[in-house]
Each structure stands twice: as structure tokens, then as C-alpha cells.
N, C-alpha and C positions, 0 to 999 in steps of 0.2 A: 520711386517716382510718383506713386499714388498719394503718398503722404506729402510730398513736396507740392504737388498740384492742389491738394486740399487746403494746404497751409496758405498758399498764395491766394487762393480764392477767399479765404477767410479774411485776409487783410484788405482785399479789394471790395468787400461788401461789409454791411452792417451786421452780418450774422456770424461774427467771429467765434464765439464760444461753440455755437452749433456745428460749424465746420471742423473745428479742433477736436471735439468729442467723436464726430463721425470718423474723422481721420484715424483717431487713436483705435476706435473699434475695429475698423476695417484692417488697419495695420497689425492688431492683435490676432485677428482671424488669419491673415496671411501667414504670420509667424507661427501660429499654432499648426497650421497645415504643413509648412515647410519642415519645421523641427520635429514633428511627430513622424513624418516620413523618414527624415534622416536618422532619427533615433533607432528605427528598426532595421536599417540597412546594415549588412555585414553581420548580422546576429544569426547564429545557428543554435538548434535545439537538439537535445538527445534525452531518451529515457533510461532510467536505471530501475527496472522493475523489481518488485519484491521476489525473494526466493519462493516464498509460499503464499498462495492466495486462496482464501476461503470464502465460499458464497455468503452475501450479506455481511461480511466483516471488511473493514477497511485495511488493506494491506499496504504498509509503509514503504515507499521507495523513495526515488528522488527524480526531479527533473533538473537538467543541467543546461544553462544558457552560456554560450561561448560568444564573446565579443571579439570578432576577427579584425577590427580596426587596430592600427598601430597607435593611434592617438584618439583621444576623447572617449569617454566613458558612456555607457547607455543607461538610461534612468527609467524607472517605473515600468518594467516589463512584466506583463501578465501572460502566463502560459496555461492553457486548458485543453484537455482531450476534447475534440470536436465530437458532440453528441455524448459525452461521457462525464464521469465524476472527477477525475484527476484534475487539480489545480494547483498552481504554485505562483508566488509573487516574488519578484526581484527588484529590490529598491535601487541597487546600484550594481552594475557589471563593469569593472575596470577594463580599460583598452588591452586587448591581447591576453585576457584571462578567462577561465571557464569557472562559473559559480554554480554550486549545487543547492538546491532547496528541497525540503520535505515535501512529499506528495503521496496522497492516499488513493488508492484505486479501489472501487467497490464494484462487485458484479452481483447480479440477483439471480444467477443460475450456475450450476457446476458444468464441467466439461470443457471443450476448447472454445475459448473466446478470442475474437479478433479486435485489435486496435488498428486504426487506419490513419488518422491525421490529427495534427496538433495545431491549434491556433494560438498565435502570439499577437498581443495587441498592446497598445500603449497610448495614454492620453496625455503624455509629456508634451509641452511643459505647463500648459494653463488649464488642462482638464475640460476644455470646451467641447471637444469631440475626439474621437480615437481613430488611429490607423491600425490596420490588422494585416497579418500574413498568415498563410496556411501552409505548414510543411507536411509532406507525405512521409509517414514514419510507420510502415506496416509491421506488425507484430502479432504473433499468436501466443497465447498464454493458456496454461491448464489451470482451471479453478476447482478446488477441491469441494466436497460438500461442506455445509456448515457444521461446526462442531457442536453437537447437542449432548447435553448431560444425560447420564443414563447409569444404570447398575454396572459395576465392574464385571469384566468378562470372566468366565470360569477358567480356573487353573486346569492344565493337562498334566498327566504324569510325565515327568522329564527330569531335568537336573535336580528339581527340588521337590518332586512328587506333588500330590494334591495338598492345597492349603485351605483353611476356612477363610471366611470373609474378613475376619479380624486381622489376619496377618496379610491379607491382600492389599492393605492400605499402608501408605508410608507411616513410619513410626510404630509398626507392628511388632518391632523386635529386631535383635541382631545388632552387630557392631556398626558404629557411625562411619559412614563413608565420606559424606560431604553435604553440600547444600546445592540446591537447585531452584529455578524460578517456579513459583506458584502457578498451577494451570487450573482452569474450571474443573470442578469435581474433587478437588483435594479437600479433605476435612480441615476445618478451622483449627482443631487441636494439632495438627501437624505442622503448622506454621511457626517458624523460629523467630519470635517477635524481636529480640535484641539486634539480630543480624538484619532483619527486615527494615528496622529503624535506621540502622547504619548504612544499608545500601540505597534505601529510599523506594525499594520495591519489595514485595512479599516473597520471602524464600521459605523453602520446605526442607525439613531434615530427610536425608536419604540414607537408609541403613541397608547392611548387607543383605538380610533376609528379604528385603524388597527387591533388590537387584538380581537375586537368583531365580525369580519366579517365571514360569512359561505360561502364557495365555494364548488362546485362540478366539479371535473375534469372529462370530457367524452372522452372516447376512441372509435372511429369508428372501425369496424372490417374488413374492406377491406383488403384482403390479400396482395394486391400489395402496400398498404401504412402503413401496420401494423407497421413495425419497426420505421418508422418516427413518427407515431401516439404515440407509446409507449415512444419514446425518448422525444416527445414534453410533454406528460402527466408527465413523470418523473420529468422533469424540472419544471413544474407547481407545482406539489405536493411539492417539496423541497422548491421552492421559497415561496409558500403561507404559508407553515408551519413555515418557518423561519421568516415571517411577523407577526406570532402570530394568523393567521386565523384557524378556524376549517375547515378541508378539507374532503371532501367525494369523492367518484369516482364511475363513471358508465361505466361498461364494458358490451359488449354484453350478455344479459341474466343474469346480476349480478349488484347489487348495494352495496356500502358501505357507510353508513351514515357519515356525517360530525362529526368529533372529533379531538381532539389534543392529544399530548403526544408522547413519544418514542415508545410505544407499537403500537400505531395506525400508526405512521410513518413507522415502520418495516412491519406492515401488508400491507400497500399500496404499498410499495416498493417490497416487495416479490411477491405481486400479479401481478405486472407489469412484474417482472423478468421472472415469469413462465407461463405468459399467453400464451396460444397456445402451450406450450411445455410439459403440464401435460400429463402423461401416465396413 
């Protein structure tokens, strides 16, 4: 109606071009407002958080946008953690479908961290201004200490007995077992370059002598050095487990015996994440 009125006014006056331009501008603003609001209706959001999160490192997970409309796609959807680092962009979400997009979460402290709300906004179709909606998606995550490089942990007498530092590194001897991804702290000489080029990521040779070793990571409890100690211990735990070692840990007043496997890895990392913060 506004466009029709302005067009009629243009023909009844001598300012035809001025009224036509003004009517087009106002109509564009009206369409932007209506279509941007319509674009966000019936849109739902969910998180797929990373399995492991280390402080100061971006943990890759996914944001998922679901378009619950049975007809018409949603366009240009931006999703962001409210007050956080996680962001994702969706160019097109077809009707009745859920579309995932990669998203990195970064935290600047270890321990329990809370996620509260996700903001969804769109400037479809003309980009003049945007409409937004906020979804309540409460979640709690455990953030591990940063993985800091440091010396290898000392071997303990166990299945393999004591070993010197030379045999404590991958490639130190023994039968070939397989390949594994490179982790910070691996010596460059242990990288298997032909397979690294084939896979597109650096991989390291794992040998039987490496996999039989037992180590215990020790954490000193001095308050002034605690965070550095936890970061160093976290790096050692991840590195030695990736080398195929059985890893244990000693904390002030507590000991975890050497073992392997995903469950034991999570137990060690959770203990480092929450040490000194337990209430």
C-alpha cells in the first residue's frame, strides 16, 4: 500500500523521480525487516561439543542448525556463543533438514566451564540490518590444562623395567607396530615422511619397545608453580599415551597406577583439570 500511494503521488506531482526512489527505499527496508524475521522462524540450534578441550587451544566441534519448515530454505544463518568464542556460518539450510558446521571453542582457564546461550542472527536478504534470536542451551564442560612441552617422564620398573632416555622416544628400537598421529614433543626424526605426505598430516612410527614402557608423571604441589606443573604434566600424559606407554600419575596425597586406554586417559586428564578446584 505504501508503494502504491507513493507511486500515485509521483504521477500527481512534478517530483516523479524523487517519489519513485523514496518508495523503492522504503519498500526495500520493509522487505528486509519482514524477510529477515521470517528467515529465523522455525530455526533450531544444537551444539556438538569436542570430546576433549584444552585451555588456550581451540577444540573443534560442530554447531547444527535445523530448519523445521516443511517448505522454503533458510539463508545466511550466523550462530555464535553469547559472550564466547564459538562461531559458525550456514549459507543454506534446506527445508526439513539439519546442517552441521565446524565450530571451535576456546577457553582461557582449566576446570569446569559453563556455556549458557547461543545467539542466532541473519541479515538476509539485503544485508541492511539483521534480526537475531537467543536460545538457552545450558551446558557444562571440563577443560583440561594446556599441553606444555617438557622432558619425558621417568620410567618405572614394570613390564619393561627401567629404560634410558634414548629408548623412551618413538623409533628407539623394536619391531614395527604401526603409525600414529604426530603430537607436540615427538622428535622430528621419528616422523615417517612418505606416509605423512600420503595422508596429508604428519605421522610417527610406533615400535613395540615404545609400547611396552611404563611411566609415572609426577606433579609437585607448590601453589606458585601449580599451573605450570599441571600444564607440563598434561603434555607428558598426552605424549606418552600417544607413544603407546602405560601412564600413571602422582599428585600430592594421591597416586594413579600406570594403565592404557581411552577411559584411563580421560581419568588422568580430568584429575589434572580439577586438581585444586574440587569443592
